[in-house]
N, C-alpha and C positions, 0 to 999 in steps of 0.2 A: 726295250730295255734289257731284253733277255739276249745274251752273248751268242751268237752263231757257232761258236768253238770254244769247248770247254776249256781250251787252253790259252785263251784271249784275255788279257787282262783288262779290267774296266773299273771305272769309279761308280760304284753304286748310288746315282743320284737320287734313286728313287727306289724304295723297297714295297713289294705289295705282300701284306699280310692275308693269309689264304684262309685264315681261321683254324677251326679244329678239323683236321684231317679226317674224313671218312663220315663226316656228319654235317655235311654241307647243306643237305635237303631239310636237316633239323635246326637251322640256325634260329630260325624265325622262333620256334619253340624255347630254345635253348636262351636266347635273349631275354625272355620273361623274367625267370629266376634271377639272372644276372642284374636286370632293371631292377627288380623289386629289392634285392640286396643291396644296391647302390643307393636307392632311396632311403632305406632303412639307416644306410651308413652315414649319408649326408644328415638326416634328420637326428638320428642318436648323438652322433660325436656334435654337432653344430650345438643341440641343446645341452650337452654336457658341459661344452665351453662355455657358454651363455652363462649357465648356473653357477658354474666356478669363478669365472671371471667377474660377475656382478654380485655375488656374495661374499661379503669382506669376511664372514666367520669362516669362509671355507679356503681362505690364503693362507693354508697350513700346508707341510711339505708334502704328506700322502697325495692331497686334492691338486696341487701344482703338478705333480708327477703324472697324475690321471690327463691334467690337461694336456701336457705334453704329448702323452700318448695317443690323446683324441686328436691332435693337431697333426701329428705324422700319420696315423690311420687315414684321416683327411686327403692328405698328400698323396699318399700310396692309392687310394681306390680314385681319387681324381685324376692322377695319372695315367691311369690304366682302362678304367671302365668305360669311360665315354668314346675312345676310341674302338673299343670292342662292341659296343652298341651301335655305332656308326658302320662297322662292318657287318655285323649281323643284319641290320635294318636296311641299309641301303647299299650294300656292296661297295663301300666307301674303305676298301684296305689300303689304299695309297697312303705311304708316310715317307717322307724326305728321309735321308741318309742321316742329317743333323737331328731332325726331330725325332729319327729311332735312337740315336744316341743320348739327346735329351731325355726320351722316356725312359731309357735303360738306365741313365744316372740317378733318376728321381727315383724309381722304383727300387734300386738296391740303396740308396742313401737312406730312403725311407725305413726299409728293412733293418739295417744296420743301425740306424738311430733307436727303432723300436728296442731291439736287443738291448741296446745300451740303457734305453729307459727302463726297462724291465728289470736290469741288474740295479739301477739305481734305486727302484722300488723295493726291491729284495733288502738292500741296505737299510733303507727307511724301515721297513718293517723290523729288522735285525736291531737297531738301536732302539726303537720304540718299544719293542718286547725285552731286549736283553739289559738295556741300561736305558732305561724311562725318564731318569732324574737327569740324564745329561741331553736328552732328546732336543728339545728348544735350541739348547746352546751349541748342538753339533751340527743340527741342520736348520740354520738360521737361513734367511733370504739370500744373503750374499753368497752363501755355499750353493745353495740351489742354482742360483743364476749363473754361478761358474760350472757346476755340474752340467746345466743345460748348455752352455757353451762348448763343453769337453764333448758333449755329445755329437753336436753339430759339426765340431772342427775334426774329431774323429771319423766321424761317417763320410766326410768329403775327403780325407786324407786316404781312406781306405780305397775307395771306389774311383777315385780320380785315374789312378794308375790302370784299375781295370777298363776304364774308358778310353784311355791314352794308347793302351795295347791293341784294343780293337780298330781304333782309328788307323793304326799304322800297318794293319792286315789289307794284303791285295786280294782282290776277288775276281774270278774267272770262271764262274759256273752260272748262276741263276739269281736274280732278286727277288724269287719268290720265297718269302719266309713262312713256312708251315706252323703258323701260331697266330693268336689272336692280340700279342703285343709283341714288344722287342725284348725278346728276351735274350741275355747275354750267351747263352751257351747255342743257342739258335742260331744267333747273326754268326758267331766266331766257326761254327761249321758249315757256312757258306764260302770261307777264304780259301785260297789254294796254298797259303803259306802254310808253315808248318805251326800249329797252334798250342804246342807242347808248353810254352812260357804262360800262355794265357790260360790254359786247362789248370795248370798247376798253382797259378795265382789263385784263380777263383776256388780251387781246392782248399788253399791255405786260408783263404776268408773263410770259408765254410767251417773249417776244423779248427783252426787256431784262434779266430777271432769270435764266430757264434760259438763255437764248442766252447771255449773258455769262458763266454758270458754264461752259457748254460750250466757249468760245472761251478761256478762261483755262486749262481742262484740256487744251486742244489745244496750247497755247502751252508750259504745262508739260511735257507729253510731249515736243516739237520740241525742248525745249532738253535734255531728259533724253537723248534719242537721239542729241541731238549730242555730249552729254558720254560718251555709251556708247560711241561709235565711235571716241573720242578713248583709250580704255584702251588701254594697251600690248599685254595678252595676251587673246588668243580666248577663254579660260575666263573671265576677269573679264567679258569683254563677254556672254559666254551667260548668266553668273549674274546679270547686272543684267537682262539681258533677260527672263530667266524670272520673276525678281522682278516685274516690272512686267506681264508678260503676263496675271495674273489681273486685275489693276487694269483693263485695257485692255477685257478681255472683260467684265466687271461693267459698265464705262462705256457699251459698246457696247449691251448689252441693256438699259440704262435708257433712254438717249437714243433712240435708233433709234427703239421702238415708240411712244414719247411725241411727238416730232416728226412721225412718219408720221400719227398718230392726229390731232394737231392741225391740220396741213394737209389731212387728209381732210374734216375738219368745215367747211373752208374751201369745200370742193366739194361740200357735203352734197346740193347740189339733182342732181347727176349720181350720186352714189354712193349704192346701195341701204342703207335704214337699219340692217337687221341687220348691214352689212358695218362701217358706223361703230362701233355698241355693240361688234362683236366686237374691234375695233380697239382701241376703248377699254378693253375686258377685259386685252387683252395686257400693261399696264405695270402693272395691279394684281395680274396673276396669274405672269406670266414671270420677272420680276427676282427677287421673293421667294422664289421655289422653288428658281432656278436659283444665286443668289447664295453660299449656303452650299455649295453642290456644289463651285462653282468655286474656293472658296478652301479648301475640303478637299482637292480633288484637286491643286491647284497648289502650295499651300503646305506644305513638308516638314514645318515645326514642327507645325501643325494635322493634318495627315494621321497623322503619329506616333501624336500624343495620342489622336486618334479611334480609331485602330487598338488603343493599349494598354488605352483602355476598354470597349472591345467585348471584347477578350479578357479584362479582368478580370470584365465581366458573365457572359461565357459559362461562365468558370471557376467562378464561384460557384452558377450555375444547375446546372452538372455536378455540384458537391459537394452540393448540396440533392438 
């Protein structure tokens, strides 16, 4: 698959994911935390979805948004981690060009969707805190359904041109991809074409889409804090802050690794490659694993139902 001449054009039928450069001898050890985090992600998000979907009392806007986030987390993790583990355990780094584009598409669609869901959750908390009397009339199930459809549509419309730009590139170097999943920047850098348009489109998505979402979320929580500190009683203020604390934790876990990874790539010439790839793995592994933990621990209604579910399961096991 590797071209004999650096100037010979070829169609990359198959890519070879090489893993994390410089850590090849440690892949078996690296796979252990990756596998444990993936198991925790599958279990936590599936449990969260099961509880929210089966408990009629949790069919409220906040919990429906949490279920959307859990679904996006499952998609993001399942799109990437199984292939990573196959690479680490069996050295199965081969992936077709179509498969690589598909993986790239779902990674970025999930990421853009999560950003939009977090923005919707910030709006939900804003209405609940600043205009509670209109909460149920503003965030009806019909409105939430339309917001969910808008999230999916926006994600597709933003990412499809990115995949189209990569598909149009001509490759003449190598099919060895120094990464453990198909990253947009990594694949584009293997091309011999001018990738200025592709790079600037990626920058525009990061700054004007993800960045705008982050700014709007920050504005929402600024208004929420302003409203919270106007509440007359201390107990009311503490209750409102506790309700928002879980969302703030999830937002920080999502945006901090992603922005840190994005800006690290801009200085890739002075940062070791394995550091860049480990940073790129942070937003694929960390938020999907910790999001259900944060909501289960900080949201009393969800924690209560998790405890009840485990109690029933343990009781049945004991009786058997």
